[in-house]
DSSP file (Angstrom, degrees, kcal/mol; ACC not computed):
  #  RESIDUE AA STRUCTURE BP1 BP2  ACC     N-H-->O    O-->H-N    N-H-->O    O-->H-N    TCO  KAPPA ALPHA  PHI   PSI    X-CA   Y-CA   Z-CA
    1    1 A M              0   0    0      0, 0.0     3,-0.1     0, 0.0    13,-0.1   0.000 360.0 360.0 360.0 137.7   88.5  -17.5  110.0
    2    2 A A        -     0   0    0      1,-0.1    25,-0.1     2,-0.0     2,-0.0  -0.321 360.0 -92.0 -73.9 155.0   85.2  -19.0  108.8
    3    3 A S        -     0   0    0      1,-0.1    -1,-0.1    -2,-0.0    25,-0.1  -0.355  37.1-178.9 -66.4 144.5   81.8  -17.3  109.2
    4    4 A N  B >   +a   28   0A   0     23,-0.9     3,-1.2    -3,-0.1    25,-0.8  -0.559   9.6 167.2-141.3  75.0   79.9  -18.2  112.3
    5    5 A S  T 3  S+     0   0    0      1,-0.3    23,-0.1    23,-0.2    -1,-0.1   0.560  78.3  48.1 -75.3  -7.4   76.7  -16.3  112.3
    6    6 A T  T 3  S-     0   0    0     22,-0.1    -1,-0.3    23,-0.0    22,-0.1   0.488  96.4-133.6-108.2  -5.4   75.0  -18.3  115.1
    7    7 A N    <   +     0   0    0     -3,-1.2    -2,-0.1    20,-0.1    21,-0.1   0.830  63.0 135.1  59.3  31.0   78.0  -18.2  117.6
    8    8 A S        +     0   0    0      2,-0.0    -1,-0.1     0, 0.0     2,-0.1   0.655  35.6  93.4 -87.6 -17.3   77.6  -21.9  118.2
    9    9 A K        -     0   0    0      1,-0.1     3,-0.1    -5,-0.1    45,-0.0  -0.334  48.6-169.8 -74.6 156.8   81.2  -23.0  118.0
   10   10 A S  S    S+     0   0    0      1,-0.2    45,-3.1    44,-0.1     2,-0.4   0.383  72.9  55.3-124.0  -4.1   83.3  -23.4  121.0
   11   11 A H  E     -b   55   0B   0     43,-0.2     2,-0.4     2,-0.0    -1,-0.2  -0.990  63.2-178.6-135.0 127.9   86.7  -23.9  119.3
   12   12 A Y  E     -b   56   0B   0     43,-3.0    45,-2.1    -2,-0.4     2,-0.5  -0.965  18.5-146.9-128.6 142.6   88.2  -21.5  116.8
   13   13 A E  E     +b   57   0B   0     -2,-0.4     2,-0.3    43,-0.2    45,-0.2  -0.924  26.4 175.8-107.1 128.3   91.4  -21.5  114.8
   14   14 A V  E     -b   58   0B   0     43,-3.0    45,-2.5    -2,-0.5    46,-0.5  -0.846  16.0-148.8-127.5 164.4   93.0  -18.2  114.1
   15   15 A T    >   -     0   0    0     -2,-0.3     3,-1.7    43,-0.2     4,-0.3  -0.764  40.0 -95.5-123.5 172.4   96.2  -16.9  112.4
   16   16 A Y  G >  S+     0   0    0      1,-0.3     3,-1.3    -2,-0.2    26,-0.0   0.791 122.5  66.8 -57.6 -26.4   98.4  -13.9  112.9
   17   17 A A  G 3  S+     0   0    0      1,-0.3    -1,-0.3     3,-0.0    52,-0.1   0.766  96.6  55.7 -67.2 -23.2   96.4  -12.2  110.1
   18   18 A D  G <  S+     0   0    0     -3,-1.7    -1,-0.3    51,-0.0    -2,-0.2   0.511  92.7 147.8 -89.2  -5.5   93.3  -12.2  112.5
   19   19 A L    <   +     0   0    0     -3,-1.3     2,-0.1    -4,-0.3    50,-0.1  -0.424  41.7  58.2 -78.1 151.9   95.1  -10.3  115.3
   20   20 A P  S    S-     0   0    0      0, 0.0     2,-0.3     0, 0.0    -4,-0.0   0.508  89.2-148.4 -67.7 140.1   94.4   -8.4  117.4
   21   21 A L        +     0   0    0     18,-0.5    18,-2.7    -2,-0.1     2,-0.3  -0.635  24.9 166.1 -87.3 133.7   92.0  -11.2  118.6
   22   22 A H  E     -D   38   0C   0     -2,-0.3    16,-0.2    16,-0.3    14,-0.1  -0.987  32.3-102.4-142.6 153.0   88.7  -10.3  120.2
   23   23 A C  E    S+D   37   0C   0     14,-2.5    14,-2.2    -2,-0.3     2,-0.2  -0.986 104.9  40.3-119.2 128.9   85.6  -12.2  121.1
   24   24 A P  S    S-     0   0    0      0, 0.0    -1,-0.1     0, 0.0    13,-0.0   0.535  94.9-143.9 -71.9 153.3   83.1  -12.0  119.5
   25   25 A T    >   -     0   0    0     -2,-0.2     3,-1.7     1,-0.1    -2,-0.1  -0.350  27.7-100.5 -81.4 164.9   85.0  -12.0  116.3
   26   26 A P  T 3  S+     0   0    0      0, 0.0    -1,-0.1     0, 0.0     4,-0.1   0.767 121.8  59.0 -57.1 -24.9   83.9   -9.9  113.3
   27   27 A E  T 3  S+     0   0    0    -25,-0.1   -23,-0.9     2,-0.1     2,-0.1   0.665  90.4  90.5 -80.8 -14.0   82.3  -13.0  111.7
   28   28 A M  B <  S-a    4   0A   0     -3,-1.7   -23,-0.2   -25,-0.1     2,-0.1  -0.452  89.2 -97.8 -85.3 154.5   80.1  -13.7  114.7
   29   29 A S        -     0   0    0    -25,-0.8    -1,-0.1     1,-0.1    -2,-0.1  -0.415  27.7-159.6 -63.7 141.3   76.5  -12.4  115.1
   30   30 A K  S >  S+     0   0    0      1,-0.1     3,-1.4     2,-0.1    -1,-0.1   0.724  77.5  74.2 -96.3 -24.1   76.4   -9.3  117.2
   31   31 A W  T 3  S+     0   0    0      1,-0.3    -1,-0.1     0, 0.0    -2,-0.0   0.746 108.7  29.7 -66.6 -21.6   72.8   -9.4  118.2
   32   32 A N  T 3  S+     0   0    0      2,-0.1     2,-0.3    -3,-0.0    -1,-0.3  -0.113 100.7 111.1-126.5  37.1   73.2  -12.3  120.7
   33   33 A S    <   -     0   0    0     -3,-1.4     3,-0.1    -5,-0.1    -3,-0.1  -0.727  63.3-119.1-110.1 156.7   76.8  -11.7  121.8
   34   34 A H        -     0   0    0     -2,-0.3     3,-0.1     1,-0.2    -1,-0.1  -0.360  56.2 -65.1 -80.8 171.5   78.5  -10.6  125.0
   35   35 A P        -     0   0    0      0, 0.0    -1,-0.2     0, 0.0     2,-0.1  -0.255  64.3 -93.7 -59.6 147.5   80.6   -7.4  125.1
   36   36 A R        -     0   0    0     -3,-0.1     2,-0.4   -14,-0.1   -11,-0.0  -0.415  46.3-176.3 -65.7 131.5   83.8   -7.4  123.0
   37   37 A V  E     -D   23   0C   0    -14,-2.2   -14,-2.5    -2,-0.1     2,-0.3  -1.000  22.1-131.7-132.9 135.1   86.9   -8.5  124.9
   38   38 A F  E     -D   22   0C   0     -2,-0.4   -16,-0.3   -16,-0.2   -17,-0.0  -0.658  21.4-149.3 -85.0 142.0   90.4   -8.6  123.5
   39   39 A L        -     0   0    0    -18,-2.7     2,-1.0    -2,-0.3   -18,-0.5  -0.946  10.2-135.4-119.5 127.3   92.3  -11.9  124.1
   40   40 A P        +     0   0    0      0, 0.0     6,-0.1     0, 0.0     4,-0.1  -0.712  45.4 146.5 -82.5 102.9   96.0  -12.0  124.6
   41   41 A I     >  +     0   0    0     -2,-1.0     4,-2.4     4,-0.1     3,-0.2   0.515  44.1  88.6-115.0 -11.3   97.0  -15.1  122.4
   42   42 A E  T  4 S+     0   0    0      1,-0.2    20,-0.2     2,-0.2    23,-0.1   0.811  87.5  47.9 -59.9 -36.1  100.4  -14.0  121.1
   43   43 A K  T  4 S+     0   0    0      1,-0.1    -1,-0.2     3,-0.1    -2,-0.1   0.846 128.1  17.4 -80.3 -33.7  102.5  -15.4  123.9
   44   44 A T  T  4 S-     0   0    0      2,-0.3    -2,-0.2    -3,-0.2    -1,-0.1   0.630  92.2-122.5-114.2 -19.0  101.1  -18.9  124.3
   45   45 A G  S  < S+     0   0    0     -4,-2.4    13,-2.9     1,-0.2     2,-0.3   0.490  85.0  80.2  86.8   1.0   99.2  -19.6  121.0
   46   46 A K  E     +C   57   0B   0     11,-0.2     2,-0.3    -5,-0.2    -2,-0.3  -0.988  49.9 171.5-142.7 152.0   96.0  -20.2  123.0
   47   47 A A  E     -C   56   0B   0      9,-1.9     9,-3.0    -2,-0.3     2,-0.4  -0.988  16.0-151.8-154.3 154.1   93.3  -18.2  124.6
   48   48 A K  E     -C   55   0B   0     -2,-0.3     7,-0.2     7,-0.2     6,-0.1  -0.996  24.1-121.2-134.0 129.8   89.9  -18.6  126.2
   49   49 A C     >  -     0   0    0      5,-2.4     4,-1.3    -2,-0.4   -10,-0.0  -0.493  13.1-150.3 -67.2 125.8   87.1  -16.1  126.3
   50   50 A P  T  4 S+     0   0    0      0, 0.0    -1,-0.1     0, 0.0     0, 0.0   0.708  92.7  46.5 -70.5 -17.7   86.1  -15.3  129.9
   51   51 A Y  T  4 S+     0   0    0    -16,-0.1    -2,-0.0     3,-0.1    -3,-0.0   0.937 130.8  10.8 -88.1 -52.5   82.5  -14.6  128.9
   52   52 A C  T  4 S-     0   0    0      2,-0.1    -1,-0.0   -18,-0.0   -19,-0.0   0.572  91.6-122.8-109.6 -13.6   81.5  -17.5  126.7
   53   53 A G     <  +     0   0    0     -4,-1.3     2,-0.2     1,-0.3   -43,-0.0   0.587  50.6 160.9  79.3  13.5   84.4  -19.9  127.1
   54   54 A A        -     0   0    0     -6,-0.1    -5,-2.4   -43,-0.1     2,-0.4  -0.461  31.4-139.6 -64.2 136.8   85.2  -20.1  123.5
   55   55 A E  E     -bC  11  48B   0    -45,-3.1   -43,-3.0    -7,-0.2     2,-0.4  -0.836  15.6-164.8-103.6 135.4   88.7  -21.4  122.9
   56   56 A Y  E     -bC  12  47B   0     -9,-3.0    -9,-1.9    -2,-0.4     2,-0.4  -0.930   3.1-166.1-118.9 140.9   91.1  -20.0  120.3
   57   57 A V  E     -bC  13  46B   0    -45,-2.1   -43,-3.0    -2,-0.4     2,-1.0  -0.994  20.9-135.6-127.0 133.4   94.2  -21.5  118.9
   58   58 A L  E >   -b   14   0B   0    -13,-2.9     3,-1.5    -2,-0.4   -43,-0.2  -0.784  19.6-166.2 -86.9 103.7   96.8  -19.6  116.9
   59   59 A T  T 3  S+     0   0    0    -45,-2.5   -44,-0.2    -2,-1.0    -1,-0.2   0.765  86.4  44.2 -70.4 -27.9   97.5  -22.1  114.1
   60   60 A D  T 3  S+     0   0    0    -46,-0.5    -1,-0.3    -3,-0.1   -45,-0.1  -0.084  85.2 162.5-108.1  33.9  100.6  -20.4  112.8
   61   61 A F    <   +     0   0    0     -3,-1.5     3,-0.1   -16,-0.1   -19,-0.1  -0.283  13.1 177.7 -58.5 131.9  102.0  -19.8  116.4
   62   62 A D    >   -     0   0    0    -20,-0.2     3,-2.1     1,-0.1   -17,-0.1  -0.943  23.3-154.4-139.4 112.8  105.7  -19.1  116.5
   63   63 A P  T 3  S+     0   0    0      0, 0.0    -1,-0.1     0, 0.0    -2,-0.0   0.767  98.5  55.1 -58.1 -23.5  107.1  -18.3  120.0
   64   64 A E  T 3  S+     0   0    0      2,-0.1     2,-0.1    -3,-0.1    -3,-0.0   0.481  79.3 122.5 -87.6  -4.9  109.8  -16.3  118.3
   65   65 A H    <   -     0   0    0     -3,-2.1     2,-0.4   -23,-0.1    -3,-0.0  -0.366  43.2-169.5 -59.7 129.1  107.3  -14.1  116.4
   66   66 A V        -     0   0    0     -2,-0.1    -2,-0.1     2,-0.1    -1,-0.0  -0.968  34.3 -29.1-128.5 142.6  107.8  -10.5  117.3
   67   67 A G  S    S+     0   0    0     -2,-0.4     0, 0.0     2,-0.1     0, 0.0   0.055  94.8  52.0  58.7-161.2  105.8   -7.3  116.6
   68   68 A G              0   0    0      1,-0.2    -2,-0.1    -3,-0.0   -52,-0.0   0.543 360.0 360.0  -8.2 139.7  103.5   -6.5  113.8
   69   69 A H              0   0    0    -52,-0.1   -50,-0.2   -50,-0.1    -1,-0.2   0.425 360.0 360.0 -73.5 360.0  100.7   -8.9  113.0
């Protein structure tokens, strides 16, 4: 995932390597962020943060994917 120090994006692409997914992500600024919330993206390949509305898409989504990230 690319760096986003201003937290200005509203759409993010992630991979299984980025899981477990939480918002804000490690690449985002912490000084102006909401509390960390973990987002369940594994089952559908999509998730939306309830705090900031950021949308995440699992680019290598595989509905058959099981276990370990």
